[in-house]
N, CA and C atoms as a LAMMPS dump frame, in Angstrom:
ITEM: TIMESTEP
0
ITEM: NUMBER OF ATOMS
264
ITEM: BOX BOUNDS ff ff ff
-5.0000000000000000e+02 5.0000000000000000e+02
-5.0000000000000000e+02 5.0000000000000000e+02
-5.0000000000000000e+02 5.0000000000000000e+02
ITEM: ATOMS id mol type element x y z
1 1 1 N 0.858 -1.178 0
2 1 2 C 0 0 0
3 1 3 C 0.899 1.234 0
4 2 1 N 0.58 2.223 -0.827
5 2 2 C 1.408 3.436 -0.884
6 2 3 C 1.415 4.199 0.444
7 3 1 N 2.511 4.897 0.657
8 3 2 C 2.636 5.77 1.825
9 3 3 C 2.489 7.217 1.375
10 4 1 N 1.904 8.03 2.256
11 4 2 C 1.726 9.452 1.987
12 4 3 C 2.173 10.249 3.2
13 5 1 N 2.654 11.455 2.947
14 5 2 C 3.052 12.385 4.004
15 5 3 C 2.125 13.586 3.944
16 6 1 N 1.581 13.916 5.109
17 6 2 C 0.769 15.13 5.224
18 6 3 C 1.503 16.054 6.18
19 7 1 N 1.706 17.281 5.764
20 7 2 C 2.184 18.308 6.683
21 7 3 C 1.068 19.321 6.854
22 8 1 N 0.905 19.752 8.089
23 8 2 C -0.066 20.802 8.405
24 8 3 C 0.694 21.912 9.106
25 9 1 N 0.59 23.118 8.588
26 9 2 C 1.152 24.294 9.247
27 9 3 C -0.005 25.1 9.799
28 10 1 N -0.004 25.289 11.098
29 10 2 C -1.088 25.997 11.778
30 10 3 C -1.025 27.476 11.42
31 11 1 N -2.16 28.018 10.973
32 11 2 C -2.221 29.426 10.581
33 11 3 C -3.212 30.219 11.423
34 12 1 N -4.057 29.535 12.178
35 12 2 C -5.044 30.226 13.012
36 12 3 C -4.426 30.738 14.295
37 13 1 N -5.162 31.604 14.975
38 13 2 C -4.69 32.116 16.258
39 13 3 C -4.735 30.998 17.295
40 14 1 N -3.897 31.096 18.31
41 14 2 C -3.838 30.045 19.324
42 14 3 C -5.194 29.838 19.99
43 15 1 N -5.934 30.905 20.217
44 15 2 C -7.247 30.752 20.85
45 15 3 C -8.209 29.971 19.95
46 16 1 N -8.115 30.159 18.638
47 16 2 C -8.96 29.415 17.713
48 16 3 C -8.506 27.962 17.556
49 17 1 N -7.2 27.762 17.643
50 17 2 C -6.612 26.455 17.352
51 17 3 C -6.646 25.514 18.549
52 18 1 N -6.675 26.031 19.756
53 18 2 C -6.514 25.221 20.963
54 18 3 C -7.444 24.003 21.01
55 19 1 N -8.727 24.181 20.827
56 19 2 C -9.665 23.053 20.876
57 19 3 C -9.468 22.123 19.689
58 20 1 N -9.173 22.689 18.532
59 20 2 C -8.994 21.871 17.335
60 20 3 C -7.749 20.991 17.434
61 21 1 N -6.755 21.432 18.206
62 21 2 C -5.56 20.591 18.403
63 21 3 C -5.938 19.267 19.049
64 22 1 N -6.762 19.326 20.075
65 22 2 C -7.188 18.101 20.747
66 22 3 C -7.989 17.218 19.794
67 23 1 N -8.817 17.826 18.978
68 23 2 C -9.59 17.072 17.991
69 23 3 C -8.671 16.46 16.933
70 24 1 N -7.61 17.196 16.569
71 24 2 C -6.639 16.656 15.602
72 24 3 C -5.939 15.428 16.183
73 25 1 N -5.555 15.49 17.45
74 25 2 C -4.907 14.343 18.086
75 25 3 C -5.86 13.146 18.165
76 26 1 N -7.127 13.4 18.41
77 26 2 C -8.127 12.323 18.402
78 26 3 C -8.258 11.739 16.989
79 27 1 N -8.204 12.601 15.998
80 27 2 C -8.23 12.174 14.593
81 27 3 C -7.045 11.247 14.312
82 28 1 N -5.86 11.624 14.775
83 28 2 C -4.675 10.778 14.581
84 28 3 C -4.826 9.449 15.313
85 29 1 N -5.382 9.498 16.511
86 29 2 C -5.585 8.262 17.282
87 29 3 C -6.529 7.315 16.536
88 30 1 N -7.563 7.856 15.912
89 30 2 C -8.487 6.996 15.164
90 30 3 C -7.811 6.407 13.928
91 31 1 N -6.941 7.182 13.275
92 31 2 C -6.182 6.644 12.145
93 31 3 C -5.221 5.552 12.607
94 32 1 N -4.598 5.764 13.762
95 32 2 C -3.691 4.752 14.314
96 32 3 C -4.454 3.475 14.653
97 33 1 N -5.63 3.612 15.235
98 33 2 C -6.444 2.448 15.587
99 33 3 C -6.866 1.672 14.332
100 34 1 N -7.002 2.376 13.211
101 34 2 C -7.36 1.737 11.948
102 34 3 C -6.139 1.173 11.227
103 35 1 N -4.942 1.324 11.832
104 35 2 C -3.72 0.801 11.233
105 35 3 C -3.186 1.629 10.086
106 36 1 N -3.581 2.896 10
107 36 2 C -3.168 3.753 8.884
108 36 3 C -1.873 4.526 9.155
109 37 1 N -1.62 4.903 10.395
110 37 2 C -0.483 5.77 10.729
111 37 3 C 0.807 4.971 10.829
112 38 1 N 1.847 5.441 10.147
113 38 2 C 3.188 4.88 10.286
114 38 3 C 4.01 5.689 11.279
115 39 1 N 3.844 7.01 11.236
116 39 2 C 4.553 7.909 12.153
117 39 3 C 3.8 9.226 12.169
118 40 1 N 3.854 9.917 13.31
119 40 2 C 3.205 11.222 13.425
120 40 3 C 3.912 12.014 14.507
121 41 1 N 3.951 13.323 14.321
122 41 2 C 4.556 14.169 15.338
123 41 3 C 4.256 15.629 15.075
124 42 1 N 4.57 16.429 16.079
125 42 2 C 4.363 17.877 15.95
126 42 3 C 5.712 18.565 15.858
127 43 1 N 5.698 19.746 15.272
128 43 2 C 6.918 20.543 15.199
129 43 3 C 7.159 21.181 16.565
130 44 1 N 8.419 21.281 16.992
131 44 2 C 8.72 21.764 18.35
132 44 3 C 8.134 23.135 18.699
133 45 1 N 7.977 24.008 17.724
134 45 2 C 7.409 25.332 18.012
135 45 3 C 5.896 25.294 18.168
136 46 1 N 5.307 24.121 17.926
137 46 2 C 3.853 24.005 18.055
138 46 3 C 3.079 24.567 16.888
139 47 1 N 3.761 24.764 15.764
140 47 2 C 3.101 25.401 14.621
141 47 3 C 2.702 24.426 13.513
142 48 1 N 2.707 23.128 13.829
143 48 2 C 2.277 22.199 12.798
144 48 3 C 2.571 20.751 13.129
145 49 1 N 2.246 19.903 12.16
146 49 2 C 2.347 18.453 12.316
147 49 3 C 2.858 17.826 11.03
148 50 1 N 3.453 16.671 11.171
149 50 2 C 3.834 15.841 10.04
150 50 3 C 3.381 14.428 10.348
151 51 1 N 2.724 13.8 9.394
152 51 2 C 2.242 12.434 9.57
153 51 3 C 2.539 11.616 8.324
154 52 1 N 2.912 10.371 8.531
155 52 2 C 3.11 9.419 7.443
156 52 3 C 2.05 8.344 7.616
157 53 1 N 1.285 8.095 6.555
158 53 2 C 0.206 7.128 6.677
159 53 3 C 0.035 6.316 5.399
160 54 1 N -0.628 5.171 5.548
161 54 2 C -0.972 4.288 4.437
162 54 3 C -2.306 4.714 3.836
163 55 1 N -2.402 4.627 2.533
164 55 2 C -3.681 4.819 1.841
165 55 3 C -3.624 4.01 0.55
166 56 1 N -4.767 3.547 0.093
167 56 2 C -4.763 2.69 -1.092
168 56 3 C -4.428 3.454 -2.366
169 57 1 N -4.729 4.769 -2.372
170 57 2 C -4.428 5.598 -3.54
171 57 3 C -4.5 7.072 -3.136
172 58 1 N -4.242 7.933 -4.101
173 58 2 C -4.243 9.374 -3.838
174 58 3 C -5.606 9.865 -3.366
175 59 1 N -6.676 9.288 -3.873
176 59 2 C -8.021 9.733 -3.486
177 59 3 C -8.284 9.453 -1.999
178 60 1 N -7.919 8.251 -1.545
179 60 2 C -8.087 7.948 -0.127
180 60 3 C -7.154 8.823 0.713
181 61 1 N -5.934 9.043 0.24
182 61 2 C -4.98 9.878 0.977
183 61 3 C -5.514 11.303 1.13
184 62 1 N -6.098 11.841 0.073
185 62 2 C -6.646 13.201 0.149
186 62 3 C -7.851 13.255 1.08
187 63 1 N -8.655 12.219 1.074
188 63 2 C -9.794 12.155 1.998
189 63 3 C -9.299 12.166 3.451
190 64 1 N -8.258 11.386 3.722
191 64 2 C -7.676 11.364 5.067
192 64 3 C -7.096 12.731 5.409
193 65 1 N -6.348 13.312 4.462
194 65 2 C -5.699 14.605 4.709
195 65 3 C -6.708 15.701 5.022
196 66 1 N -7.817 15.715 4.324
197 66 2 C -8.832 16.746 4.531
198 66 3 C -9.677 16.518 5.783
199 67 1 N -9.588 15.314 6.362
200 67 2 C -10.457 14.987 7.498
201 67 3 C -9.943 15.498 8.845
202 68 1 N -8.748 16.066 8.896
203 68 2 C -8.274 16.652 10.148
204 68 3 C -9.126 17.861 10.51
205 69 1 N -9.522 17.976 11.771
206 69 2 C -10.269 19.173 12.182
207 69 3 C -9.519 20.475 11.894
208 70 1 N -8.21 20.467 11.997
209 70 2 C -7.445 21.681 11.699
210 70 3 C -7.633 22.099 10.243
211 71 1 N -7.66 21.126 9.36
212 71 2 C -7.849 21.4 7.938
213 71 3 C -9.307 21.764 7.664
214 72 1 N -10.228 20.961 8.18
215 72 2 C -11.656 21.177 7.923
216 72 3 C -12.129 22.547 8.408
217 73 1 N -11.537 23.023 9.502
218 73 2 C -11.931 24.326 10.057
219 73 3 C -11.128 25.489 9.476
220 74 1 N -10.223 25.191 8.552
221 74 2 C -9.428 26.246 7.921
222 74 3 C -8.397 26.869 8.853
223 75 1 N -7.927 26.105 9.829
224 75 2 C -6.964 26.634 10.812
225 75 3 C -5.525 26.289 10.464
226 76 1 N -5.323 25.698 9.306
227 76 2 C -3.972 25.356 8.886
228 76 3 C -3.92 25.106 7.391
229 77 1 N -2.744 25.284 6.834
230 77 2 C -2.51 24.912 5.448
231 77 3 C -1.899 23.523 5.452
232 78 1 N -2.107 22.794 4.381
233 78 2 C -1.607 21.433 4.359
234 78 3 C -1.025 21.093 3.002
235 79 1 N -0.166 20.087 3.025
236 79 2 C 0.433 19.562 1.809
237 79 3 C 0.411 18.048 1.915
238 80 1 N 0.157 17.393 0.82
239 80 2 C 0.11 15.934 0.769
240 80 3 C 1.028 15.465 -0.34
241 81 1 N 1.904 14.519 -0.022
242 81 2 C 2.824 13.967 -1.015
243 81 3 C 2.896 12.463 -0.857
244 82 1 N 2.945 11.749 -1.983
245 82 2 C 3.251 10.321 -1.893
246 82 3 C 4.714 10.199 -1.518
247 83 1 N 5.045 9.169 -0.759
248 83 2 C 6.371 9.068 -0.166
249 83 3 C 6.894 7.649 -0.325
250 84 1 N 8.14 7.526 -0.749
251 84 2 C 8.803 6.229 -0.866
252 84 3 C 9.799 6.088 0.279
253 85 1 N 9.574 5.076 1.083
254 85 2 C 10.476 4.815 2.2
255 85 3 C 11.77 4.216 1.675
256 86 1 N 12.884 4.696 2.204
257 86 2 C 14.199 4.14 1.876
258 86 3 C 14.64 3.326 3.072
259 87 1 N 14.868 2.068 2.85
260 87 2 C 15.284 1.177 3.936
261 87 3 C 16.76 0.876 3.8
262 88 1 N 17.453 0.92 4.924
263 88 2 C 18.891 0.626 4.951
264 88 3 C 19.141 -0.649 5.7
């Protein structure tokens, strides 16, 4: 199954984003429970997230990417890229 990387850069004010952050983490937890997440984390400054996840194709990946509350509420910009893992 292809891997995809989603980056989200938070653009909303902290007061607007605070509740949505918790919802975003719940969103990630549900993806993890479904076996979709390979890795996820936040940027140290608190201004965004990076996640690597499985999806069957670009359409499913975009559906997943748009389903974050941060994205759905317009509180962040996002980018989605297919990603090839390099194993050593």
